[in-house]
C-alpha angles and dihedrals in degrees: 000000000000122000098225117130117241093248089056093051093048092050096048099091097041091049092045090054092044115018111216124250094186104141142063123268090203089074090065144058130266122270090258135025145174114221098179142357111294108278122233090237126028143166119224120218122189118197120197131185135245118330122209142139096222093116096026128078092173137025117289128255109241130202110241091237091060091044091052092048093054093041091055093057120102089214134010120205125193145148121263097217095176132059109245105231138148094223123018114232093201092063101168095042091049091052091049092047097241091108118049129220139156132178126244088242093054092050093049093048093045092052091049091049093055096042100249114145110217093225088058095050132097119186127193118222093187101109142109095258099052093103097042088116095039131251091306089055090050091052091046090051093053091048093047093052090049090053090050091051094242118147118227136208132186096057115130091219090063095055128242096294125040114197117217123186110226110182107304093343133087108216123187121213123201117185128181139158127224091192135062134180094203141047117304091238090067091056096041111102092003110060129030115247100158117096090182090071091065105104136139108273115251092234089051139236126216093237131008115212126191121207105191128182096212149125127053124299126258096012116120094205123057121243122253090252091054092052090049090053090050090055091049092051090049089053089052092060101268108147100183132031125186114178138199142188102071091090089212131078114271130191133270124244133193114214105186102295095345122099118209124193099186098196136359098191120224122329092191114014117274094175133064123306091248095054114159113259100254089062090054093067112097136172138222109208111207118193127185112210120196119242094182115122096242097045101028112164095008119131108247099182144342137201134182112217109201121209138168133231110224125190115252109174110285095356144035134264118218113215131171112247089238089060095054118107136211126357095346092060092053093048093049094047091047091053091050091050088055091055103038127049117231116272 
C-alpha cells in the first residue's frame, strides 16, 4: 500500500488540473545567484527533474540551447521516474498512465537527443514509481542502467552516500524518497527512504548533495515540513539539495551556505499527454562548484534555466521559456515571476 495521507489523495486531481500558487516568493531566493567571486577552477553540475516516457512514444526534440547547456556540464543528475523494462508487467496501469515504464532504447535515444552523455549522468532510483513494474521490473531497471553505463543513487545496497569523482572534486550524492506507491516491504533493503542516514562521510567529500523525492505534487511552494527537512539536511552537512516529485517548478532557498532547489518539475513528462500548461514548465539547475584550493567544494554560483515541454505529435519538444512566442511566453514568464523574487 502507498503511504500518502487521505488529504493528499483527495487533492491530487484538483491540483493536477490547477497547480497551486499558494505561498510567497518573498520567502525565497532569486532564480540565480553569485555566492563568491568566480573561481579559477570550477566543476559544473546540472540537475534536471523527473524523467519518464509516459507522454512520449519517441525521443524528444530539444532546442539547441538546452542541448548545449546540458552538454557543457561536467555531470548531470536527474530522477529516473520510470522503471526501464522491455515489456511492462502492469499492462493496464501502464496504458492508463498510473504505472510508469520506459524502454532502454527510449532512454538511450532521449539522452542522445538532449545532449546528455551517459558517462556524465547520475540517476536516482529513490522514488515512488520505482516498483511500478514489480520487483522484477526494479531488477531489470538496475541492470539496464548498468548496461547503459549510467551511475545510480538511492539504492540501499550502495549505502546512504555515493561518492562520484567530477574532475578534481569528490562529490557525494545521497538520494531518498519519502513516498512510495507500493508496500514498504518492497522498498526495504532496496531503495533508500531514510533521510536521517544522510550525513557527511567520515572519509570526507568535497561537497555533499541530497537528491530527495519529497513534498506534495502540483504545488509550486514547498510545505512547511519540507522546508524543515531542508534545514535539517543543511545542519547535517549537506551543501546542495535538488528535489523532485512535485512535477512543477518550485523556488530556491539559501540556508546559510546551503542551496536548495525544492523542485525542478519534469524533464520528460511523467504525467498525461494533455497535462495543463503550468506542469509543462521545468527547470535545469546549473551549479558551479569551486575547485580552487582555498574554496574547494564551495558553491560559487547557481542558476535555474526554465524551459517548457511542448507537444509535437507523439513526443515532446523542449524549448527555453525565453524562446517561446505569443501568449504562452507571457503565461510562462508570469508563472515564474510568481515563484521567484526578482534578482
